[in-house]
BAFI-3210 file (N, C-alpha, C; in Angstrom, 3 decimals, decimal comma, padded with zeros to 6 digits):
// residues 286
n [1|2|3|4|5|6|7|8|9|10|11|12|13|14|15|16|17|18|19|20|21|22|23|24|25|26|27|28|29|30|31|32|33|34|35|36|37|38|39|40|41|42|43|44|45|46|47|48|49|50|51|52|53|54|55|56|57|58|59|60|61|62|63|64|65|66|67|68|69|70|71|72|73|74|75|76|77|78|79|80|81|82|83|84|85|86|87|88|89|90|91|92|93|94|95|96|97|98|99|100|101|102|103|104|105|106|107|108|109|110|111|112|113|114|115|116|117|118|119|120|121|122|123|124|125|126|127|128|129|130|131|132|133|134|135|136|137|138|139|140|141|142|143|144|145|146|147|148|149|150|151|152|153|154|155|156|157|158|159|160|161|162|163|164|165|166|167|168|169|170|171|172|173|174|175|176|177|178|179|180|181|182|183|184|185|186|187|188|189|190|191|192|193|194|195|196|197|198|199|200|201|202|203|204|205|206|207|208|209|210|211|212|213|214|215|216|217|218|219|220|221|222|223|224|225|226|227|228|229|230|231|232|233|234|235|236|237|238|239|240|241|242|243|244|245|246|247|248|249|250|251|252|253|254|255|256|257|258|259|260|261|262|263|264|265|266|267|268|269|270|271|272|273|274|275|276|277|278|279|280|281|282|283|284|285|286]
n.u [-049,906|-046,763|-044,785|-042,465|-042,796|-043,953|-042,167|-040,221|-037,255|-035,131|-032,437|-031,178|-031,448|-030,066|-030,870|-030,449|-032,485|-032,878|-031,667|-032,991|-033,092|-033,732|-034,503|-034,717|-036,366|-036,447|-038,788|-041,980|-042,453|-044,627|-046,003|-047,812|-050,357|-050,768|-052,556|-052,592|-054,409|-056,956|-058,022|-057,240|-057,560|-059,032|-059,176|-059,323|-059,503|-060,033|-058,042|-057,056|-056,756|-054,215|-053,993|-055,906|-054,826|-052,436|-053,480|-054,606|-052,302|-051,039|-052,864|-052,424|-049,802|-050,167|-051,614|-049,760|-048,065|-044,865|-043,727|-044,702|-046,197|-046,332|-048,254|-048,685|-049,771|-052,099|-051,887|-053,569|-055,225|-055,645|-055,221|-055,037|-052,337|-050,296|-048,643|-045,216|-045,046|-047,635|-047,745|-045,765|-046,923|-049,049|-047,867|-045,614|-046,415|-047,634|-045,571|-043,839|-045,350|-045,462|-042,749|-042,119|-043,745|-043,771|-041,899|-041,847|-040,934|-040,689|-041,931|-041,822|-043,996|-043,380|-042,656|-041,080|-038,068|-037,598|-039,678|-039,133|-036,676|-037,400|-039,130|-037,387|-035,655|-037,374|-037,851|-038,521|-037,614|-037,362|-037,524|-040,117|-040,477|-042,478|-041,703|-039,228|-036,703|-036,521|-038,017|-037,783|-034,796|-033,245|-033,761|-032,124|-029,858|-030,723|-031,391|-028,878|-027,402|-028,464|-028,362|-030,551|-032,878|-034,380|-037,360|-037,641|-039,692|-041,260|-042,585|-044,584|-045,739|-048,801|-049,829|-048,595|-046,338|-043,401|-042,568|-041,633|-043,268|-042,170|-039,438|-039,175|-039,936|-037,924|-035,709|-036,184|-036,028|-033,362|-032,128|-032,853|-031,547|-028,920|-028,823|-029,110|-026,804|-024,685|-025,203|-024,426|-025,800|-025,871|-025,755|-027,135|-029,208|-031,269|-034,495|-036,768|-039,732|-042,256|-044,405|-047,277|-050,329|-049,539|-048,988|-049,974|-052,401|-055,311|-055,219|-052,522|-051,396|-052,216|-050,730|-048,191|-048,334|-047,867|-045,224|-043,476|-041,202|-039,100|-038,337|-037,391|-035,219|-033,346|-031,747|-032,284|-034,215|-037,808|-040,723|-044,214|-047,103|-050,348|-052,703|-056,157|-056,450|-057,398|-057,200|-057,969|-060,539|-061,647|-061,755|-063,383|-065,522|-066,238|-066,393|-063,582|-063,025|-063,966|-062,248|-060,614|-060,158|-059,493|-057,127|-055,601|-055,298|-053,548|-051,359|-050,525|-049,908|-047,759|-045,848|-045,305|-043,733|-041,476|-041,639|-040,832|-041,776|-045,042|-047,303|-049,997|-053,483|-055,184|-054,089|-054,115|-055,428|-053,805|-051,329|-051,731|-052,246|-049,792|-048,080|-048,902|-048,426|-045,666|-044,686|-045,339|-044,070|-041,490|-039,686|-037,079|-035,646|-035,237]
n.v [002,992|002,234|-000,037|-001,157|-001,528|-003,981|-005,910|-008,836|-009,712|-012,148|-014,382|-016,312|-019,741|-022,785|-026,104|-029,445|-031,994|-035,245|-034,682|-032,393|-028,888|-026,829|-023,590|-021,774|-018,882|-017,672|-018,642|-020,018|-023,270|-026,054|-028,429|-031,252|-032,783|-036,127|-038,250|-041,461|-042,740|-043,881|-042,040|-039,311|-035,746|-034,224|-035,599|-038,263|-041,662|-041,198|-041,895|-044,503|-046,710|-047,897|-047,417|-045,439|-043,465|-043,006|-042,008|-039,636|-038,307|-037,936|-036,167|-033,967|-033,348|-032,516|-030,250|-028,555|-029,294|-029,619|-031,424|-034,503|-035,411|-038,096|-039,674|-042,125|-042,325|-040,791|-037,436|-035,864|-034,145|-036,314|-038,655|-042,146|-044,122|-046,058|-049,131|-049,457|-051,317|-051,303|-048,686|-048,729|-050,586|-049,089|-046,866|-047,523|-049,009|-046,951|-045,126|-046,670|-046,902|-044,223|-043,709|-045,476|-044,647|-041,893|-038,777|-037,647|-035,740|-037,181|-037,176|-038,537|-038,641|-039,084|-040,219|-042,255|-043,994|-046,477|-046,629|-044,417|-045,212|-047,468|-046,277|-044,563|-046,445|-047,478|-045,398|-042,806|-039,349|-037,372|-036,784|-036,078|-034,954|-034,623|-034,269|-033,194|-034,653|-035,350|-037,318|-040,086|-041,519|-042,775|-041,647|-039,597|-041,023|-042,487|-040,426|-039,220|-041,328|-041,702|-039,160|-037,371|-034,667|-033,255|-032,367|-030,450|-030,108|-027,923|-028,988|-029,870|-031,282|-030,276|-026,801|-024,801|-022,145|-020,975|-017,749|-015,973|-017,221|-017,550|-017,504|-019,894|-021,737|-021,308|-022,045|-024,803|-025,618|-024,992|-026,851|-029,182|-028,785|-028,914|-031,604|-032,752|-031,841|-032,747|-035,433|-035,957|-035,049|-033,087|-029,514|-028,316|-030,012|-029,497|-028,460|-026,210|-026,083|-024,282|-025,450|-025,008|-025,437|-027,503|-028,283|-025,828|-023,301|-022,059|-019,296|-018,873|-019,904|-017,959|-015,771|-016,792|-016,855|-014,228|-013,874|-015,344|-014,820|-014,727|-017,336|-017,961|-016,280|-017,731|-018,961|-021,142|-023,028|-022,775|-024,540|-024,204|-025,267|-025,022|-025,953|-026,245|-026,166|-026,010|-023,418|-021,861|-022,829|-021,925|-019,184|-018,950|-020,617|-023,067|-026,429|-028,745|-029,383|-027,184|-025,099|-023,969|-021,381|-019,936|-021,210|-020,483|-017,761|-017,864|-019,005|-016,945|-015,011|-016,314|-016,426|-013,723|-013,372|-014,747|-017,553|-020,786|-023,287|-024,532|-026,609|-028,347|-029,362|-028,635|-028,205|-026,853|-024,347|-023,133|-023,191|-021,463|-019,063|-018,763|-018,456|-016,010|-014,290|-014,630|-013,466|-010,825|-010,079|-011,170|-009,826|-008,804|-011,021|-012,507]
n.w [-149,077|-147,703|-149,233|-148,245|-145,539|-145,290|-145,923|-145,246|-143,559|-143,406|-142,785|-145,546|-145,577|-146,449|-147,482|-148,408|-149,527|-150,363|-152,820|-153,593|-153,515|-150,836|-150,182|-147,679|-146,657|-149,087|-150,153|-149,125|-147,930|-148,388|-146,286|-146,514|-144,624|-143,734|-142,159|-141,149|-139,426|-137,106|-135,393|-135,391|-134,805|-136,734|-139,143|-138,649|-139,462|-142,129|-143,951|-143,568|-145,164|-147,254|-150,061|-150,470|-148,855|-150,242|-152,682|-151,769|-150,939|-153,423|-154,562|-152,865|-153,538|-156,183|-155,636|-154,603|-152,501|-151,003|-149,333|-147,879|-144,936|-142,916|-140,519|-137,997|-135,521|-133,478|-132,222|-130,879|-128,098|-125,365|-126,784|-127,797|-127,127|-129,421|-130,309|-131,413|-133,449|-134,526|-135,442|-137,413|-139,139|-140,078|-141,353|-143,040|-145,434|-146,949|-147,222|-148,799|-151,176|-151,997|-152,372|-154,415|-156,534|-156,832|-156,701|-154,253|-151,349|-148,251|-144,985|-141,703|-139,057|-135,914|-132,563|-131,878|-132,004|-133,268|-135,088|-136,660|-137,797|-139,303|-141,088|-142,483|-143,649|-145,506|-147,206|-146,257|-145,709|-143,779|-140,272|-138,100|-135,062|-132,386|-129,806|-129,817|-129,791|-127,155|-125,978|-126,753|-126,100|-128,010|-130,422|-131,483|-132,192|-134,395|-136,168|-136,515|-137,553|-140,111|-141,052|-141,583|-142,075|-139,157|-137,613|-134,896|-132,299|-129,901|-126,823|-123,978|-120,880|-119,669|-119,204|-117,835|-117,393|-116,010|-115,555|-118,545|-121,348|-123,958|-123,492|-122,135|-124,120|-126,029|-124,516|-124,178|-126,878|-127,385|-125,733|-127,050|-129,477|-128,584|-127,806|-130,309|-131,757|-130,115|-130,359|-132,915|-135,159|-138,053|-138,130|-140,228|-140,623|-138,918|-138,054|-136,663|-134,572|-133,118|-131,798|-131,794|-130,202|-128,579|-125,275|-124,536|-123,923|-125,715|-125,589|-124,969|-127,305|-129,103|-128,269|-128,795|-131,584|-132,237|-131,794|-133,320|-134,846|-133,096|-132,814|-135,384|-135,359|-134,033|-135,799|-137,447|-139,897|-139,709|-138,897|-139,071|-137,496|-137,594|-138,517|-138,686|-135,911|-132,361|-131,391|-133,567|-133,883|-131,503|-131,915|-134,236|-133,760|-135,063|-136,440|-136,845|-139,613|-140,897|-140,674|-142,567|-143,748|-141,522|-140,872|-143,111|-142,577|-140,386|-141,619|-143,346|-141,400|-140,203|-142,299|-142,599|-140,407|-140,961|-141,179|-142,485|-143,373|-143,714|-142,121|-143,184|-143,563|-145,655|-148,558|-151,125|-150,710|-148,759|-150,035|-152,181|-150,810|-149,538|-151,726|-152,858|-150,679|-150,362|-152,752|-152,330|-149,878|-149,691|-151,289|-151,182|-150,738|-152,951]
ca.u [-049,138|-045,362|-044,596|-041,314|-043,200|-044,446|-041,111|-039,565|-035,818|-034,585|-031,315|-031,466|-030,872|-030,184|-030,890|-030,680|-033,199|-033,041|-031,223|-033,771|-032,589|-034,699|-033,909|-035,600|-036,236|-036,838|-040,182|-042,582|-042,664|-045,872|-045,991|-049,170|-050,587|-051,397|-052,730|-053,108|-054,863|-058,418|-058,490|-056,708|-058,644|-059,904|-059,288|-059,171|-060,272|-060,221|-057,010|-056,435|-056,426|-052,959|-054,218|-056,636|-053,846|-051,550|-054,217|-054,724|-050,968|-050,845|-053,675|-051,745|-048,643|-050,700|-052,112|-048,655|-047,263|-043,460|-043,407|-045,847|-045,893|-047,167|-048,315|-049,415|-050,315|-052,699|-051,276|-054,596|-055,375|-056,329|-055,067|-054,702|-051,041|-050,236|-047,315|-044,359|-045,412|-048,859|-047,393|-045,044|-047,913|-049,884|-047,137|-044,633|-046,983|-047,878|-044,236|-043,346|-046,091|-045,019|-041,369|-042,088|-044,551|-043,630|-040,608|-042,188|-040,160|-041,562|-041,615|-042,555|-044,382|-043,311|-041,783|-040,408|-036,877|-037,721|-040,585|-038,390|-035,672|-038,077|-039,647|-036,248|-035,206|-038,341|-037,983|-038,775|-036,451|-037,377|-038,177|-040,870|-040,588|-043,210|-041,052|-037,929|-035,587|-036,454|-038,910|-037,094|-033,355|-032,614|-034,141|-030,991|-028,943|-031,285|-031,251|-027,463|-026,964|-028,887|-028,180|-031,765|-033,420|-035,290|-038,169|-037,579|-040,825|-041,433|-043,725|-044,477|-046,951|-049,443|-049,747|-048,043|-044,996|-042,867|-041,932|-042,020|-043,484|-041,252|-038,126|-039,236|-039,957|-036,588|-034,805|-036,443|-035,487|-031,898|-031,751|-033,003|-030,452|-027,703|-028,908|-028,886|-025,410|-023,858|-025,457|-023,825|-026,609|-025,328|-026,578|-028,008|-030,335|-032,186|-035,632|-037,467|-041,188|-042,636|-045,363|-048,615|-051,319|-048,965|-048,570|-050,341|-053,817|-055,617|-054,721|-051,062|-051,108|-052,405|-049,540|-047,099|-048,477|-047,362|-043,798|-042,824|-039,894|-038,081|-037,856|-036,573|-033,978|-032,396|-030,812|-032,655|-035,538|-038,885|-041,987|-045,387|-048,227|-051,562|-053,838|-057,443|-056,297|-058,454|-057,090|-058,789|-061,910|-062,111|-062,053|-064,446|-066,607|-066,621|-065,689|-062,222|-062,952|-064,430|-061,275|-059,675|-059,795|-058,778|-055,763|-054,926|-054,907|-052,353|-050,257|-050,042|-049,249|-046,470|-044,918|-044,914|-042,727|-040,322|-041,780|-040,302|-042,611|-046,328|-047,831|-051,433|-054,368|-055,795|-052,877|-054,339|-055,759|-052,640|-050,262|-052,032|-052,040|-048,351|-047,458|-049,201|-047,717|-044,233|-044,410|-045,482|-043,210|-040,115|-039,096|-035,628|-035,007|-035,188]
ca.v [002,243|002,007|-001,472|-001,605|-001,905|-005,343|-006,841|-009,578|-009,853|-013,269|-014,999|-017,458|-020,971|-023,808|-027,496|-030,373|-033,199|-036,153|-034,011|-031,184|-027,752|-026,001|-022,287|-021,151|-017,432|-017,220|-019,019|-020,852|-024,645|-026,609|-029,816|-031,773|-033,728|-037,394|-039,051|-042,799|-043,112|-043,884|-041,152|-037,949|-034,863|-033,706|-036,495|-039,635|-042,651|-040,843|-042,436|-045,688|-047,607|-047,424|-046,882|-044,181|-042,513|-042,675|-041,151|-038,305|-037,698|-037,493|-034,947|-032,870|-032,974|-031,753|-028,972|-027,682|-029,744|-029,945|-032,520|-035,228|-035,804|-039,263|-040,004|-043,345|-042,260|-039,487|-036,620|-034,977|-034,287|-037,529|-039,732|-043,482|-044,540|-047,335|-049,733|-049,161|-052,265|-050,810|-047,454|-049,153|-051,235|-048,051|-045,869|-048,002|-049,280|-045,689|-044,615|-047,473|-046,517|-042,889|-043,779|-046,226|-044,081|-040,439|-038,261|-036,820|-035,711|-037,823|-036,997|-039,428|-037,965|-040,104|-039,970|-043,515|-044,188|-047,681|-046,288|-043,506|-045,952|-048,313|-045,370|-044,110|-047,591|-047,719|-044,277|-041,479|-038,466|-036,412|-037,187|-035,000|-035,430|-033,615|-034,087|-032,545|-035,533|-035,447|-038,371|-041,359|-041,215|-043,398|-040,948|-038,863|-041,991|-042,792|-039,230|-039,018|-042,459|-041,500|-037,739|-036,832|-033,511|-033,544|-031,267|-030,444|-029,308|-027,680|-029,658|-030,079|-031,747|-029,160|-025,496|-023,798|-021,650|-020,074|-016,640|-015,708|-018,455|-017,665|-017,873|-021,324|-022,450|-021,201|-022,845|-026,199|-025,844|-024,987|-028,147|-030,157|-028,540|-029,441|-033,062|-033,084|-031,602|-033,676|-036,773|-036,130|-034,532|-031,855|-028,342|-028,022|-030,952|-029,132|-027,577|-025,955|-025,946|-023,742|-026,327|-024,446|-026,442|-028,528|-027,715|-024,403|-022,993|-021,271|-017,932|-018,920|-020,074|-016,667|-014,975|-017,387|-016,469|-012,862|-013,836|-016,435|-014,420|-015,031|-018,689|-017,875|-015,584|-018,689|-019,311|-022,391|-022,989|-023,011|-025,093|-023,750|-026,186|-024,477|-026,377|-026,662|-026,396|-025,513|-021,962|-021,331|-023,179|-021,060|-017,869|-019,007|-021,467|-023,997|-027,709|-028,791|-029,387|-025,890|-024,097|-023,761|-019,976|-019,545|-021,720|-019,627|-016,523|-018,121|-019,220|-015,614|-014,424|-016,979|-015,990|-012,346|-013,427|-015,506|-019,011|-021,394|-024,421|-024,605|-027,983|-028,092|-030,352|-028,085|-027,769|-025,906|-023,015|-022,568|-022,989|-020,244|-017,933|-018,630|-017,943|-014,574|-013,605|-014,649|-012,479|-009,474|-009,700|-011,679|-009,201|-008,605|-012,322|-013,255]
ca.w [-148,076|-148,048|-149,362|-147,473|-144,186|-145,311|-146,275|-144,173|-143,772|-142,648|-143,515|-146,400|-145,055|-147,479|-147,041|-149,510|-149,111|-151,502|-154,030|-153,853|-152,760|-150,135|-149,878|-146,700|-146,676|-150,422|-150,372|-148,097|-148,362|-147,881|-145,819|-146,462|-143,523|-144,091|-140,959|-141,433|-138,088|-136,976|-134,325|-135,397|-134,374|-137,786|-140,296|-138,185|-140,190|-143,539|-144,836|-142,970|-146,261|-147,847|-151,402|-150,305|-148,328|-151,363|-153,618|-151,160|-150,998|-154,807|-154,717|-152,172|-154,356|-157,311|-155,123|-154,240|-151,355|-151,250|-148,414|-147,334|-143,560|-142,640|-139,097|-137,691|-134,159|-133,215|-131,165|-130,337|-126,645|-124,928|-127,765|-127,319|-127,677|-130,117|-130,283|-132,569|-134,505|-135,168|-136,152|-138,623|-139,999|-140,692|-142,132|-144,020|-146,765|-147,658|-147,572|-149,919|-152,374|-152,411|-152,843|-155,673|-157,615|-156,923|-156,231|-153,099|-150,113|-147,268|-143,569|-140,812|-137,824|-134,870|-131,412|-131,584|-132,829|-134,082|-136,186|-137,533|-138,570|-140,290|-142,114|-143,297|-144,438|-146,570|-148,125|-145,685|-145,780|-142,671|-139,028|-137,460|-133,675|-131,606|-128,501|-129,993|-129,403|-125,700|-125,492|-126,958|-126,119|-129,166|-131,654|-132,048|-132,816|-135,713|-137,006|-136,825|-138,379|-141,500|-141,350|-142,188|-141,353|-138,050|-137,093|-133,431|-131,839|-128,471|-126,215|-122,539|-120,219|-118,987|-119,869|-116,926|-117,676|-114,980|-116,254|-119,921|-122,098|-125,084|-122,955|-121,828|-125,399|-126,626|-123,692|-124,558|-128,221|-127,277|-125,163|-128,125|-130,429|-127,957|-127,921|-131,723|-132,133|-129,348|-130,860|-134,228|-136,264|-138,604|-137,864|-141,362|-140,628|-137,836|-138,318|-135,403|-134,593|-131,804|-131,135|-131,600|-129,832|-127,703|-124,001|-124,539|-124,051|-126,912|-125,366|-125,097|-128,722|-129,767|-127,943|-129,561|-132,994|-132,430|-131,455|-134,047|-135,377|-132,089|-133,096|-136,609|-135,009|-133,465|-136,866|-138,107|-140,540|-138,747|-139,372|-138,318|-137,623|-136,975|-139,335|-138,099|-134,477|-131,481|-131,317|-134,652|-133,550|-130,412|-132,487|-135,233|-133,273|-136,125|-136,299|-137,388|-141,073|-141,405|-140,227|-143,670|-143,919|-140,307|-141,026|-144,098|-141,895|-139,577|-142,564|-143,756|-140,222|-140,026|-143,346|-142,288|-139,343|-141,410|-141,139|-143,703|-143,769|-143,021|-142,133|-143,334|-144,163|-146,863|-149,239|-152,218|-150,196|-148,078|-151,014|-152,933|-149,906|-149,323|-152,947|-152,964|-149,597|-150,692|-153,808|-151,788|-148,744|-149,763|-152,481|-151,018|-150,528|-154,217]
c.u [-047,707|-045,086|-043,462|-041,697|-043,671|-043,353|-040,567|-038,109|-035,301|-033,437|-031,791|-030,729|-031,107|-030,096|-031,180|-031,324|-033,454|-032,734|-031,978|-033,289|-033,746|-033,987|-034,863|-035,321|-036,622|-038,290|-040,671|-042,828|-043,890|-045,688|-047,443|-049,308|-051,313|-051,438|-053,351|-053,530|-056,386|-058,940|-057,845|-057,857|-059,549|-060,082|-059,104|-060,081|-060,421|-059,261|-056,298|-056,080|-055,226|-053,162|-054,937|-055,703|-052,898|-052,244|-054,358|-053,385|-050,683|-051,640|-052,996|-050,519|-049,079|-051,139|-051,001|-047,838|-045,841|-043,021|-044,717|-045,445|-046,857|-047,093|-049,180|-049,955|-050,869|-051,949|-052,291|-054,673|-056,173|-056,216|-054,720|-053,376|-051,146|-048,808|-046,521|-044,729|-046,647|-048,580|-046,677|-046,015|-048,765|-049,110|-046,296|-045,243|-047,221|-046,556|-043,691|-044,034|-045,619|-043,612|-041,277|-042,705|-044,471|-042,204|-040,802|-041,117|-041,097|-041,037|-042,413|-042,751|-044,444|-042,410|-040,946|-039,255|-037,019|-038,637|-039,868|-037,401|-036,318|-038,632|-038,529|-035,745|-036,115|-038,645|-038,293|-037,482|-036,299|-038,030|-038,846|-041,222|-041,244|-042,665|-039,598|-036,733|-035,488|-037,381|-038,230|-035,598|-032,622|-032,874|-032,955|-030,010|-029,414|-031,074|-029,805|-026,933|-027,266|-028,716|-029,360|-032,202|-034,402|-036,030|-038,226|-038,678|-040,800|-042,688|-043,520|-045,785|-047,548|-049,181|-049,189|-046,611|-044,578|-042,093|-042,451|-042,124|-042,470|-039,845|-038,069|-039,202|-038,560|-035,582|-034,960|-035,809|-033,958|-031,386|-031,818|-031,891|-029,146|-027,673|-028,567|-027,417|-024,468|-024,000|-024,962|-024,647|-026,010|-026,305|-027,565|-029,185|-031,345|-033,234|-036,377|-038,975|-041,606|-043,729|-046,702|-049,583|-050,813|-048,453|-048,897|-051,852|-054,054|-055,092|-053,203|-050,645|-051,238|-051,232|-048,352|-047,142|-047,985|-045,855|-042,986|-041,425|-038,772|-037,512|-036,977|-035,231|-032,950|-031,445|-031,078|-033,962|-036,605|-040,142|-043,105|-046,536|-049,445|-052,825|-055,013|-057,426|-057,319|-058,390|-057,980|-060,263|-062,485|-062,515|-063,302|-065,676|-067,155|-065,866|-064,407|-062,170|-063,450|-063,480|-060,233|-059,222|-059,113|-057,342|-054,969|-054,459|-053,641|-051,141|-049,666|-049,333|-047,863|-045,443|-044,424|-043,861|-041,566|-040,432|-041,426|-041,149|-043,930|-046,899|-049,349|-052,182|-054,838|-054,706|-053,141|-054,555|-054,542|-051,477|-050,497|-051,808|-050,558|-047,673|-047,676|-048,434|-046,228|-043,882|-044,433|-044,397|-041,762|-039,344|-037,588|-034,874|-035,019|-036,501]
c.v [002,053|000,506|-001,986|-002,060|-003,350|-006,368|-007,553|-009,777|-010,954|-013,871|-016,163|-018,669|-022,078|-025,213|-028,373|-031,640|-034,046|-035,448|-032,740|-030,063|-026,968|-024,714|-021,518|-019,662|-016,854|-017,559|-019,839|-022,239|-025,222|-028,077|-030,275|-032,852|-034,961|-038,284|-040,397|-043,439|-043,144|-042,773|-039,775|-036,950|-034,376|-034,642|-037,954|-040,586|-042,381|-041,583|-043,650|-046,735|-047,054|-046,811|-045,548|-043,087|-042,056|-041,720|-039,735|-037,575|-037,168|-036,223|-033,759|-032,406|-032,133|-030,360|-028,057|-028,092|-030,058|-031,167|-033,187|-035,778|-036,897|-039,618|-041,216|-043,411|-040,865|-038,763|-035,643|-035,146|-035,542|-038,697|-041,050|-043,906|-045,875|-047,857|-049,300|-050,067|-051,788|-049,551|-047,778|-049,773|-050,201|-047,186|-046,430|-048,357|-048,015|-045,064|-045,353|-047,081|-045,165|-042,928|-044,466|-045,453|-042,564|-040,055|-037,356|-036,865|-036,160|-037,594|-038,012|-038,721|-039,005|-039,652|-041,193|-043,745|-045,389|-047,434|-045,388|-044,268|-046,819|-047,459|-044,916|-045,243|-047,838|-046,484|-042,924|-040,664|-037,543|-037,075|-035,956|-035,463|-034,365|-033,438|-033,654|-033,337|-035,745|-036,514|-039,736|-041,074|-041,818|-042,640|-040,229|-039,810|-042,349|-041,617|-039,027|-040,121|-042,216|-040,055|-037,171|-035,585|-033,957|-032,264|-031,419|-029,525|-029,099|-028,389|-029,693|-030,652|-030,587|-027,844|-024,395|-023,443|-020,704|-018,973|-016,513|-017,001|-018,615|-018,023|-019,363|-022,158|-022,454|-022,028|-024,338|-026,508|-025,854|-026,297|-029,238|-030,015|-029,103|-030,964|-033,489|-032,967|-032,574|-035,096|-037,007|-035,672|-033,216|-030,694|-028,072|-028,986|-030,665|-028,149|-027,413|-025,807|-025,444|-024,534|-025,689|-025,587|-027,534|-027,876|-026,240|-024,273|-022,223|-019,858|-017,882|-019,104|-018,754|-015,733|-015,481|-016,942|-015,048|-012,768|-014,915|-016,077|-014,697|-016,438|-018,676|-017,206|-016,501|-019,222|-020,614|-022,195|-023,335|-023,506|-024,598|-024,713|-025,682|-025,091|-026,929|-026,763|-025,626|-024,006|-021,307|-021,612|-022,301|-019,684|-017,922|-019,778|-022,355|-025,305|-027,739|-028,674|-028,087|-024,754|-023,776|-022,306|-019,418|-020,005|-020,865|-018,324|-016,730|-018,400|-017,884|-014,926|-015,011|-016,518|-014,579|-012,283|-014,368|-017,005|-019,600|-022,528|-024,298|-026,008|-027,895|-029,301|-029,897|-027,417|-026,677|-024,490|-022,357|-022,326|-021,713|-019,003|-017,679|-018,019|-016,447|-013,792|-013,537|-013,570|-011,064|-009,138|-010,189|-011,063|-009,025|-009,914|-013,162|-013,839]
c.w [-148,576|-148,051|-148,502|-146,074|-144,126|-145,579|-145,043|-144,547|-142,860|-143,458|-144,381|-145,842|-146,071|-146,889|-148,254|-148,971|-150,352|-152,827|-154,376|-152,940|-152,154|-149,736|-148,964|-146,619|-148,021|-150,735|-149,190|-148,675|-147,652|-147,523|-145,699|-145,415|-144,037|-142,854|-141,320|-140,106|-138,053|-136,071|-134,294|-135,294|-135,503|-138,964|-139,912|-138,941|-141,673|-144,461|-144,244|-144,023|-147,021|-149,224|-151,339|-149,787|-149,434|-152,327|-153,066|-151,191|-152,396|-155,069|-154,051|-152,948|-155,554|-156,880|-154,626|-153,040|-151,801|-150,438|-148,006|-145,971|-143,127|-141,158|-138,835|-136,276|-133,926|-132,106|-130,585|-128,820|-126,296|-125,885|-127,086|-127,937|-128,401|-130,055|-131,515|-133,741|-135,258|-135,986|-137,466|-139,627|-140,739|-141,687|-143,270|-145,381|-147,595|-148,096|-148,792|-151,221|-152,899|-152,987|-154,216|-156,837|-157,748|-156,546|-155,024|-152,021|-149,002|-145,860|-142,765|-139,476|-136,716|-133,735|-131,077|-132,551|-133,753|-135,276|-137,186|-138,400|-139,639|-141,431|-143,048|-144,193|-145,648|-147,418|-147,557|-145,647|-144,570|-141,465|-138,427|-136,046|-132,811|-130,198|-128,649|-129,517|-127,902|-125,116|-125,565|-127,075|-127,315|-130,467|-132,294|-132,720|-134,223|-136,653|-137,442|-137,742|-139,856|-141,969|-142,143|-141,417|-140,275|-137,664|-135,585|-132,910|-130,336|-127,990|-124,709|-122,037|-119,443|-119,693|-118,959|-117,336|-116,551|-115,691|-117,677|-120,721|-123,224|-124,618|-122,656|-123,108|-126,023|-125,836|-124,022|-125,917|-128,205|-126,693|-126,230|-129,164|-129,877|-128,030|-129,348|-132,100|-131,419|-129,878|-132,267|-135,404|-136,749|-138,387|-138,983|-141,470|-139,520|-138,343|-136,997|-135,621|-133,215|-131,102|-130,825|-131,285|-128,909|-126,426|-123,884|-124,622|-125,352|-126,780|-125,500|-126,554|-129,476|-129,480|-128,751|-131,020|-133,264|-132,227|-132,178|-134,520|-134,376|-132,278|-134,337|-136,314|-134,357|-134,537|-137,576|-138,883|-139,512|-139,464|-138,472|-138,576|-136,875|-137,544|-138,528|-136,574|-133,638|-131,283|-132,361|-134,373|-132,459|-130,939|-133,379|-134,780|-134,389|-135,920|-137,119|-138,907|-141,701|-141,010|-141,309|-143,724|-142,675|-140,348|-142,000|-143,454|-141,072|-140,460|-142,988|-142,603|-140,012|-141,040|-143,067|-141,186|-139,690|-141,342|-142,503|-144,259|-143,019|-143,217|-142,096|-143,889|-145,544|-147,705|-150,264|-151,701|-149,554|-149,024|-151,820|-152,071|-149,686|-150,545|-153,103|-151,913|-149,874|-151,711|-153,251|-150,777|-148,829|-150,913|-152,369|-150,824|-151,796|-154,603]
res [m|n|r|k|t|l|q|i|h|v|p|i|l|e|q|t|i|e|g|k|q|f|e|y|g|k|q|t|y|i|m|g|i|l|n|v|t|p|d|s|f|s|d|g|g|d|f|v|d|a|q|k|a|f|d|h|a|v|d|m|l|k|d|g|a|h|i|i|d|i|g|g|e|s|t|r|p|g|f|t|p|v|t|a|e|e|e|i|k|r|t|v|p|v|i|k|l|l|r|e|k|t|n|a|i|i|s|v|d|t|t|k|a|v|v|a|e|e|a|i|k|n|g|a|h|i|i|n|d|i|w|g|l|q|k|d|p|e|m|i|a|v|a|a|k|y|q|v|p|v|v|i|m|h|n|q|d|g|t|y|y|e|g|d|m|m|e|s|i|i|r|f|l|k|e|s|i|a|i|a|i|k|g|g|l|k|k|e|n|i|i|l|d|p|g|v|g|f|g|k|t|s|e|q|n|m|v|l|m|t|r|l|k|e|i|r|d|m|g|y|p|v|l|l|g|t|s|r|k|s|m|i|g|k|i|l|d|v|p|a|k|e|r|v|f|g|t|v|a|t|t|v|m|g|i|l|q|g|m|d|i|v|r|v|h|d|v|k|e|n|a|e|a|a|k|v|t|d|v|i|v|r|v|n|n|g]
***
């Protein structure tokens, strides 16, 4: 086999977070998922205790996570919304523990500006917004005030797309980018996420997985979140916690299309797969 056919060629994009240099394009970064919720789709209730959540985060860091993403409200289909106060109550104690006892890069997974600001004040470094700055109009003000990186994800209500789905996804992301730039967020603080599993059927997610490079071609780092999702369950017919190897397959697929960050529950397995894939395919990117 000609090795050159496996190489990926994407521009190197640099970002500094809490003094740490992220060189997107040279390697894949691992974001470990830490849901401090009672009802998330695969790990709900596992880490509602702050100390237990902290211990799990430390384990993920040891296993190769570069970022810990803390969420206090489930985003699974049919989730029960919680108040900002409850979300803060769930997330901030864990953020404080991580900030005091580790040098972890911390992301807060929220759609609420007030939660994002409280998280940042207590040590979070990244905002992960599943509605791409288009749900809470105050979110961009918080992001711009603190100049923190923001993960802008595609989302929509329902799964109907008029015309080409990828064109619609890219149009949404461009709107979010415009909101970010107009609101004062620096371009280098933008990370995109195509939103696998959000506003898409399993079949649509599978199509999206073959066209990820179109998102990277927009000129920003891209985060891929496929971990344990229903698309994998539909293919393998296994429950969420048994979708580790299916998730690894999507991680490798993503890297082959230039994805920069993978957001996963099972850090060790995905970190090892990413490391091997990086060595093989990112040879021209250092």
